[in-house]
C-alpha positions in Angstrom: -39.4 21.2 -35.4 -38.5 17.8 -34.4 -37.4 15.3 -37.2 -37.1 12.2 -35.1 -39.0 10.1 -32.6 -37.4 9.2 -29.4 -37.8 5.7 -28.6 -37.8 4.7 -24.9 -39.5 1.9 -24.5 -38.8 -0.6 -21.6 -38.2 -4.0 -22.9 -40.0 -5.5 -20.3 -43.9 -5.6 -19.7 -43.7 -6.4 -16.1 -41.8 -8.7 -13.5 -43.0 -11.8 -11.7 -41.4 -11.4 -8.5 -39.1 -14.2 -6.5 -41.5 -16.9 -5.0 -39.8 -20.0 -3.3 -36.6 -19.3 -3.9 -36.9 -18.9 -7.9 -36.9 -15.6 -9.8 -37.5 -12.8 -10.5 -38.6 -13.4 -13.9 -39.0 -10.6 -16.3 -42.0 -10.8 -18.9 -40.4 -9.2 -22.0 -42.0 -7.7 -25.3 -39.9 -9.9 -27.7 -41.4 -13.3 -25.8 -44.7 -12.0 -26.1 -44.3 -11.3 -29.9 -42.0 -14.7 -30.5 -45.1 -16.8 -28.7 -47.9 -15.0 -30.5 -46.3 -15.5 -34.1 -46.6 -19.5 -33.0 -50.1 -19.3 -31.3 -51.7 -17.5 -34.0 -49.9 -19.2 -36.8 -51.0 -22.5 -35.4 -54.8 -21.0 -35.8 -54.0 -20.3 -39.7 -52.7 -23.9 -40.2 -55.6 -25.0 -38.4 -57.7 -23.2 -41.2 -55.4 -24.7 -43.9 -55.7 -28.0 -42.8 -59.6 -27.6 -42.5 -60.1 -26.4 -46.1 -57.8 -29.5 -47.6 -59.0 -31.8 -45.4 -55.5 -32.7 -44.0 -55.9 -34.5 -40.0 -56.3 -31.5 -37.2 -54.4 -34.2 -35.6 -51.1 -33.2 -37.1 -51.2 -30.0 -36.1 -49.8 -30.7 -32.6 -47.0 -32.5 -33.9 -46.4 -30.0 -36.6 -46.0 -27.2 -34.3 -44.0 -29.1 -31.7 -41.7 -29.6 -34.9 -41.8 -25.9 -35.8 -41.1 -24.6 -32.3 -38.3 -26.8 -31.5 -36.3 -26.3 -35.0 -37.0 -22.6 -35.1 -35.4 -21.9 -31.6 -32.6 -24.5 -32.3 -31.5 -23.3 -35.8 -31.7 -19.6 -34.5 -29.7 -20.5 -31.3 -27.2 -22.4 -33.1 -27.2 -20.3 -36.3 -26.3 -17.5 -34.1 -23.1 -19.2 -32.6 -22.1 -20.7 -35.9 -22.3 -17.5 -38.0 -21.3 -14.9 -35.1 -19.8 -16.1 -32.6 -17.9 -20.0 -33.8 -15.5 -19.6 -30.9 -18.4 -20.0 -28.2 -20.0 -22.5 -29.9 -16.8 -24.9 -30.1 -15.5 -24.1 -26.5 -18.6 -24.1 -24.9 -21.6 -25.7 -26.7 -23.6 -26.0 -23.7 -24.0 -22.1 -23.8 -26.5 -23.0 -27.0 -29.0 -24.5 -24.9 -28.2 -22.3 -21.2 -30.1 -18.8 -20.7 -30.1 -16.5 -21.2 -30.9 -16.8 -24.9 -29.9 -13.7 -26.6 -28.4 -14.0 -29.8 -31.3 -15.8 -32.6 -29.7 -15.6 -36.3 -32.6 -15.6 -38.8 -30.5 -17.5 -41.5 -30.2 -20.6 -38.8 -34.0 -20.4 -38.2 -34.5 -21.3 -41.9 -32.2 -23.8 -41.8 -33.9 -25.5 -38.9 -37.1 -25.0 -40.1 -36.2 -26.9 -43.6 -34.6 -29.7 -41.2 -37.8 -29.7 -39.1 -40.2 -29.7 -42.4 -38.4 -32.6 -43.7 -38.8 -35.0 -40.8 -42.3 -33.8 -39.9 -43.1 -34.8 -43.8 -41.6 -38.0 -43.9 -43.9 -39.5 -41.4 -46.9 -37.9 -43.6 -46.6 -38.7 -46.9 -49.7 -41.1 -46.5 -52.0 -37.9 -46.3 -49.9 -35.7 -48.9 -47.9 -33.6 -47.0 -44.8 -33.8 -48.6 -42.0 -31.4 -48.2 -43.1 -28.8 -50.3 -46.7 -29.0 -49.7 -46.0 -28.6 -46.2 -43.3 -26.0 -46.2 -45.5 -23.6 -49.1 -48.2 -23.6 -46.5 -45.8 -22.9 -43.7 -43.6 -20.0 -44.9 -47.3 -17.8 -44.7 -46.8 -18.7 -41.1 -43.1 -17.7 -40.9 -43.7 -14.6 -42.6 -46.0 -13.6 -40.1 -43.8 -15.0 -37.3 -41.1 -12.9 -38.5 -42.7 -9.7 -38.8 -43.8 -10.4 -34.8 -40.2 -11.3 -33.8 -38.5 -8.0 -35.6 -41.1 -5.7 -33.9 -39.8 -7.7 -31.0 -36.3 -6.4 -31.7 -37.8 -3.1 -31.7 -38.9 -3.4 -28.6 -35.7 -4.5 -27.5 -34.1 -1.7 -29.0 -31.8 -4.2 -30.7 -30.4 -4.7 -34.5 -30.5 -0.8 -34.6 -29.9 1.1 -38.2 -27.3 3.6 -39.1 -27.3 7.1 -38.6 -29.8 8.9 -40.6 -31.1 12.5 -41.2 -34.8 11.4 -41.9 -37.8 12.6 -40.7 -38.7 9.1 -38.8 -35.4 8.4 -38.0 -35.4 6.7 -33.9 -32.9 7.6 -31.3 -33.2 4.1 -29.3 -32.6 5.6 -25.9 -32.5 2.1 -24.3 -29.4 1.3 -26.7 -25.9 2.0 -24.8 -23.6 -0.1 -27.5 -24.1 2.5 -30.2 -24.3 6.7 -29.9 -27.9 7.7 -29.3 -28.4 9.8 -32.5 -31.3 9.4 -35.0 -31.1 6.0 -36.8 -33.0 4.1 -39.5 -35.6 2.0 -37.4 -34.2 -1.0 -39.6 -36.5 -3.6 -37.3 -39.4 -1.9 -38.1 -38.6 -2.0 -42.2 -38.1 -5.7 -41.6 -41.2 -6.3 -39.7 -43.6 -4.2 -42.1 -41.8 -6.0 -45.1 -42.8 -9.5 -43.3 -46.7 -8.4 -42.8 -46.9 -7.4 -46.2 -45.1 -10.7 -47.7 -47.6 -12.3 -45.2 -50.5 -10.8 -46.7 -49.4 -11.9 -50.3 -48.6 -15.8 -49.4 -52.1 -15.8 -47.6 -53.9 -14.5 -51.1 -52.1 -16.7 -53.2 -52.6 -19.8 -51.3 -56.5 -18.9 -50.8 -56.4 -18.3 -54.6 -54.9 -22.1 -55.4 -55.3 -23.8 -52.6 -54.6 -27.3 -53.1 -53.4 -26.6 -56.4 -50.9 -24.1 -55.5 -47.6 -24.9 -57.8 -45.4 -27.2 -55.6 -42.9 -24.9 -54.7 -43.7 -21.3 -55.6 -44.8 -20.1 -52.3 -41.4 -21.1 -50.4 -39.6 -19.5 -53.6 -41.2 -16.2 -53.1 -40.4 -16.4 -49.5 -36.6 -16.8 -49.9 -36.6 -14.3 -52.5 -38.7 -11.6 -50.8 -37.4 -11.8 -47.5 -33.7 -12.3 -48.3 -33.2 -10.0 -51.1 -34.8 -7.0 -48.4 -32.7 -8.5 -46.1 -29.6 -8.4 -48.1 -30.6 -4.6 -49.0 -31.8 -3.4 -45.1 -28.4 -4.5 -44.1 -26.6 -1.6 -45.8 -29.0 0.4 -43.3 -27.9 -1.7 -40.0 -24.8 -1.5 -38.0 -22.9 -4.7 -37.7 -23.5 -7.4 -35.4 -20.3 -8.3 -34.8 -16.9 -6.3 -34.7 -15.3 -8.5 -37.1 -18.0 -7.6 -40.2 -16.2 -4.5 -39.9 -13.5 -6.1 -42.1 -15.9 -7.2 -45.0 -17.1 -5.7 -48.1 -20.4 -7.4 -46.9 -21.5 -8.3 -43.4 -22.7 -12.0 -42.6 -26.3 -11.3 -43.1 -25.6 -10.2 -46.6 -23.7 -13.1 -47.6 -25.8 -15.6 -45.9 -28.6 -14.1 -48.2 -27.0 -14.8 -51.4 -27.6 -18.5 -51.5 -30.9 -18.3 -49.9 -32.0 -16.1 -52.8 -30.8 -18.0 -55.4 -32.5 -21.0 -53.8 -35.8 -19.0 -54.2 -35.5 -18.5 -57.5 -35.0 -22.2 -58.3 -38.0 -22.9 -56.4 -40.1 -20.4 -58.4 -38.3 -22.0 -61.6 -39.0 -25.4 -60.7 -42.6 -24.6 -59.7 -43.8 -24.0 -63.4 -43.2 -27.9 -63.7 -45.2 -28.9 -61.0 -48.5 -28.6 -62.4 -51.2 -29.5 -59.4 -54.3 -31.7 -60.6 -57.4 -30.5 -59.1 -58.6 -32.9 -55.9 -62.2 -33.9 -56.3 
């Protein structure tokens, strides 16, 4: 009886042929899921803005801030945390294709900076940093689920060997032995999807009365506590991590969890008066 799953999915959906000297351009599942996270998230944010009577014309600016801050933060974070020698020797590689290498911890830093810059110009409409951050993490949880599923389609960020019945053999991954492994990407994808519904339900319950910082704190604690634990089931992304008791993902997760606990505790002091 087979006690594992053979994962032999191509990361490419189709290829756009060469035209006028450009191309060919492969269209990949990862890119599709990455874009879907932003597109669906934008529609959810429109719903939130309508319910809380915020200017809908701000949505396009917010989306632009988030796309740029997420990609730049994730890209810089990858090189800063995992390949610092490349960042300092050839910083242009951060913006030049191919765009392999995106760090979630870097994306968090980028998103925080992007939301801060966005909120500074919109305090008059009540879109303070914590107000927008509490709502944005709902969308980030959904996007995180999509992105991790994209990692699964790419057969990357694979788990360690296992004998569980749902172990995956990643046929397209030649970096590690093709034996049953934990589908760590799927674990994280499902976890983020569950978190998305929890955060959305909390916002739907409180709406404009949501305690400032509560959803941000829950997001940080949930995602990065699980990230810390899931790392024990994953292969290291870089060789230097083998020399550490904890890998880079775990080391970076600890301060984020502490920050999340701080936001949850301080949110109790932010009693929001009902509007209208």
